[in-house]
N, C-alpha and C positions, 0 to 999 in steps of 0.2 A: 504493499500500499504506499509506503514512503517513496518507493521508486516511481510509483504512478504520479504522486503529487510533485515529485521532483521533475519528472518528465513533462508535466503539464505546465509548470512554472517556466521551465527552460524554453519550451516551444513558444509561449506567449512573449517571453523576454526577447527571443530572436525575432519575432515579428515586430515588436515595438522598436527594436534597434536597427531595423532594415530600412529600405528606402520608402518611398510614398506608399501608403496603405491602399490607395485606390488603383495602384498599377497592376497589371496582370501577373507579374512575378509574385507580388505580395498576395494576390488573391489565390493563386495556385499554392503558395505555402500554407495559406489559411485552410484551404480544402484538404491539403495533405495532413495537416494537424488534426482536423476533424476525424479523418479516417484513422490515423495513428492512435488517438485517444480512444476511439470506440473499440478498436481492435484490442488494446490493452485491458480495457474494462472487461470485455468478453473473456479474455484469458484469465483475469483475476477471479472471476466467478467460480470457476472450478477449484480454486484454492481456498475459498471462504467457507466451505462446508454449509451452504445454505440450505434451508428446508425445502422440500419439493413444493412447488407451487407457492402460494402465499403472496402477500402484498408486495414483496421485493420484485417479483416477476412482473406484476401489474405496473409497478412504477418504471421499470425498465422498458416496458412496451409503450407506455405513455410518452417517455422521452424519445424513443426512436421513432415513434409516429410523428412527433413534432419535427424531428430531423428530416424525415421523409417529405413531409408536406413542404418544408422550407426549401429543401434541395430541388424539388420539382419546380417550385416557383422561380428559384433562381435560374434553373435550366430554361424555363419559359422566357424569362427575361433575356438570357443569352441568345435565344433564337432571334429575337428582334435585332440584336446587335449583329448577328451573322447576315440577317437580311440586308441591313444597312451596308455591310461590308460588300456584299454582292452587287448592290446598286452602285456604290462608290467605285467599285472595280470597272463597271461599265463606263462610268464617267472617265476613268483614267484611260480606257481604251479609246474613247472619243477624243480625248486630248492628244493621244498618240496619233490618231488619224489626222487631227488638225495640224499637227507638226509637219506631217507629210504634205498636206494640202490645206493651207490656211486661207481658203476662199470664203466668200460671204456665206455659202450654203453650208460649209463645214463649220463656220462659227456659229451659225444658228443651231446646227446639230449638237455641238459640244455644250452650248448653253442649255439646251433642252436636257441633255444628260446630267448636267450639274444641278439643274432645277429638281430633277427626279431624285437625285441624291439628297438634296436638302429636305425635300418632302419625306423621304423615307427616314431620315434622321429625326425630324419632328414627330413623325408617326411612331417611331420606336420609343421616343421619350414619353409620349402621351399614353401609348399602350402600357409601357412599364410603370408609369405613375398609377394607372388604374389597377394594374396587377399588384402593386405594392399595397394599395388601399384594400383590395379584396382578399388577398391571400397571405400577405406577409404581416401586415399590421395586426391582424387578429391573433397571431402567434405570440404576441406580447414578449418581444425579445428584450427583457429586462433581467437584471440581477435578481435572484431570489434571496430576499433579506433574511430568510430563515437561517441561512448559512452564517450570517453575522450575528443575529440576535440570539441565536440558540447554539453558538459554537460549542459551549460546554454542556449542552443539554444531552441527556441520554437518548432523546428521540433520534438525534443524528447518528448515534452509535448503533442503531438498530441493524439487525440482520448482519452481525459480525462486522460492522463497519461499512457494509455495502452502501447504506443510504448516504453516508458522508461522501463516499466516492461518487455516487450518482449525482448528488447535488453540486459537488465541485464541477463535475463534467457538465451539468445542466447550465451553470453560470458561464463556463468557458464556451460551450456551444452557442449560448445566446449571443455573446460578443462576436464570435467568429462568423455566425450566420448574419448578424447585422453588418458585419464588415463586407461579406460577400453580396448582401442585398443592396448595400449602399453603392457598392462599386458597379454592379452588374445590372441592378434593376432601377432603383430610385433612392436618392439620399434621404427621402422622407419616408423610408420603409418603417421606421419606428422611432420613438423618442430616444435620447441618449440613455444608456444604461445608468441607473443610480448607483454610484460606487461610494456613497458616504460611509466613512469608517473602513472601507476595504483596504486602503493603504496602511492603516494602523493594525489590520489584522495580521499582516506578515504573510510569508509563504506565497502560495499561488494567488491568494486574494490581492496581494500587493501587485503581482504581475498583471492581473486582470485590471486593477485600477490604472496602472501605467499604460496599458494598451488602450483603455478607454479614453484616457487623457490624450493620447496621441491622435486618436480618431477625432476627437472633438476639436483639437487644434488644427488639424488638417481641414476639417469641414469649415471652420471659421476662416482659415486662410483662403479657401476656395470661394468664400462668399456664400457658402451653403448654410444659410440661417435656418431657423425653425420653419420658415414659410417657403423656403427654396426647394425645388425639386429638380429631378433630372438624373441622368446616368452620369456618375462621377468617374467612371473608368478613364484613366489617364490616356491610354491609346485611342479609345473612341473619340475623346475630345480633340486629340492631336490630329487624327484622321479628318475630322470635320474642319478643323482649321486649316489643314493642307488643301482640302477641296476649295475653300474660300480663297486661299492665297493663289491657287491656280486659276480661278476665275478672274480674280482681279488682274492677274498678269496677262491673260488673254485679252481682257478689255483694254489694258494699257497698250499692248502690242497693236491691236486693231486701231485704237485712236491714233497711235503714232504713225501708222501706215497711211492714214487718211483714205483717199479714194483708190489708192493703189493696192494691189494684192500684197499681203505681208510677205516680206523676203525672209532671208535667213538671219535676220537681226533678233529674232525672238528667242534667243538662247535662254532668257530668264524663264520662259514658259517651260522648257525642257527641264530645268532645275527643279521647278515646282512640281512637275509631273513625277520626276524621279523620287522627290521627297514624299509625294503622295503614295506612290507605289510601296515605298519602304514602310510607311506607317500602316498601310493596309496589309502588308505581309505580316508585320508584327501582330496586328489586331487579329488577323485570321488565324495564325498559328496559336497565339495565346488563348483565344476563345475556344478553339477546338480542344486544346489540352485542358482547359477548365471543364468543358463538357465531359470529357472522358474521365477526369478526376471525380466528378459528381456521379457519373454512371457507376464507376468502380465502387464509390462509396454506398450507393443504393444497393448494389449487389452485396456489399459487406453487411449492410442492415438486414437484408433478407436472410443471409447465412446466419448471422448472429442471433436473430430472433428464432430461427429454426433450431439452432444449437442449444440455446437455453431452454426452449420448450422441451426439446428431447431430453435434456438433463433432468428436468423436472419430472417427465413421464416415467423416467427409470430410476 
């Protein structure tokens, strides 16, 4: 059990000490930590000599059901990001065509493709905002204050300490799920976790408080206040900015050419297109990796629930 709490604190501390928490590498680490902690808990159950059936299994099932619902919602949000990535890739292809033939017809086509990309981005944000309100906010991704208020209570020592493990995991899961939802779905997925007194509790609770503080600081730095919504994923925002930069560069090149056909002086457009393609590659690869992580985690949940159910039935 001590090894579990140590691993939990170390994983949270590594997230806090890394780069931006809304970047895809950080979101991938958060998903990996969710998987790792769940696997460790499942292994520990076999060593705690728990009674067959009983309330402990119900509490485990409730927690994994919450994880299941949250991961499915995050995956749904990532699908909107993937659709945007596909539309923005079409815009990049239209820009490539314009570089080969910067005629008025080609200019109109590239502007239509860019407009489609912008509409898809707005649609993704609106869809994910509704998804957040309908499926993530009801999950109440908050700290469970019982772990603080009843730290010395025998209630948390129930089931040979399993309840303390489960509630520690519940709090860590809440923060990690909020991190994933804020990055991939909407930053208004839930209110900030209440971590009053967590820093004074020491151990993994101090690690939870530190990560929660980092998340709040980044949200404030991004201007994501309580009334602000939107997908905070860093790579998504950079790809959107790259599309806009390419559009402005095309407009500048067309205006500079006047009534003449644009010549080979539009090297600035090529630079912007290359930048856009680079961000789209990062966004596509990272999003695919995160979806795979969540799929693997959902498989782990199914396997863990079956394993513990079988353990009780025998």
